[in-house]
N, C-alpha and C positions, 0 to 999 in steps of 0.2 A: 291419692287422687279420688275425689268423690265420683260416684256412679249415679246417674239419673235413670230411674226406672219409671216407665209409664205403663199404667194398667187400665185397660178398658172396663167400663161398667159391667159388673157381674163376674168378671174374671178374677182368678186367684194367682197369687204368687206365694212362694214359701221362702221365708227368710230365717235362716238358722233353725229350721224345723217348725217355725210358727207359720200357720196358714193365715194369709191376709187376703180379704176379698174387697174389691172396689165396689162401692155402692154409689148410686147417683150418677155423677158424670165421671169422666176420665180422671184418674188420680195419678199424680206425679210424686215420686218419693226420691229423696237424695240420700244415698247410703254413703256415710262419711268414714266408715271404718270397714275393715275386712269382714265379710259375711258370705255365707253360702246362700245363693239366691237361685231359685228355680221358677221358671214361668209355668203356667198351667199346661202349656203344650208339651212340656218335658215330663209330666207326671204320667204314670201308668194307671189307667182306670181299673178299678176293681173288677169290672165286668169284661175287661179286655180278654181276648182268647189267649190261652197258654201257648205261646209260640216261642221259638228260640230268640227272636228279636225282643219280645216283651220280657223274657227271662233276663237277657243281658241288660236291658234298660232298667229293670227292677234292681238288679245287683249294683249297677252304676248309681242309681238313686240312693241306695243304702250307703254306698261309699261316700257320696257327696254329703248326705245329711248326718252321717255319723263317722267323722274322720278317724275316731279311735278304732273302729272296726275295719277300716279300709284295707289294712295290711292283711287281715285274715280273709277278706273277700277277694283279694287280688288274684289268686290262682283260679277261682271260679270265673271271675270276670275274664281273665285271659282265655280260658277254655271256651266260654260262650262267644267271645268276639272272634276267635279263630274259626269257629264253626260257621259264623256268619260271613266270613271272607270280607271283613271290613278293615282294610289295612290302615286307614287314617285313624279310626277309632282305636285300633290295636296299638299304634305308635303313641297316641296320646295317653292311653291307659298305662302303657309301659313306663311312661314318664311321670305317672301319678296324677295326670290331669283328668280326673274323673268327669268333671263337668264338660270339658272339651270333648271327651270321648262320647258323652251323652249327646252333645250337640251334633257330633259327626254322624250319629245314627239317624238323625231326623229325616234325611232323604230316603231312608229305607222304610219309613212308616207309610202304609198304604193310605190313599185318600179317604177311604171309608173309616179307617181307624182314627185319622186326624179329626174327622167330624164327630166322633163319639166322645172325644175328650173335652 
C-alpha cells in the first residue's frame, strides 16, 4: 500500500539514508515500495546535548537507517531504553520495530530541544 508523505518548505526527510529537502512550497511524495522514512523531527541534531534520551534516539536512528547493524545494536538500545523507563518504546524495540520505538520517544523530547531540530 502506498504511503503519502507531505514535507513543508525547508524541512527534510530521510528515505533509505538519502536526505531530501523540500524547497519552494509543500512537497508531497508517494512512496510505493518498502522504505525506511524519517522526518526531520526524528533526527538527532549534532549540537544536541549528550543525554540518555538522545543516546537512545541516536541508536534507534542507526538501527532504522542500517538494518544490517540493528541486531548488533539491539543490546545497547535495550539498555538505554530501560534506563529511560519508556515501556512502550521498550516493547516496540523488543519486537524489532525500531521506527515505532523512535516515535514512542517523541513525548519525552523537551520543547526546547524540539525547537532546535
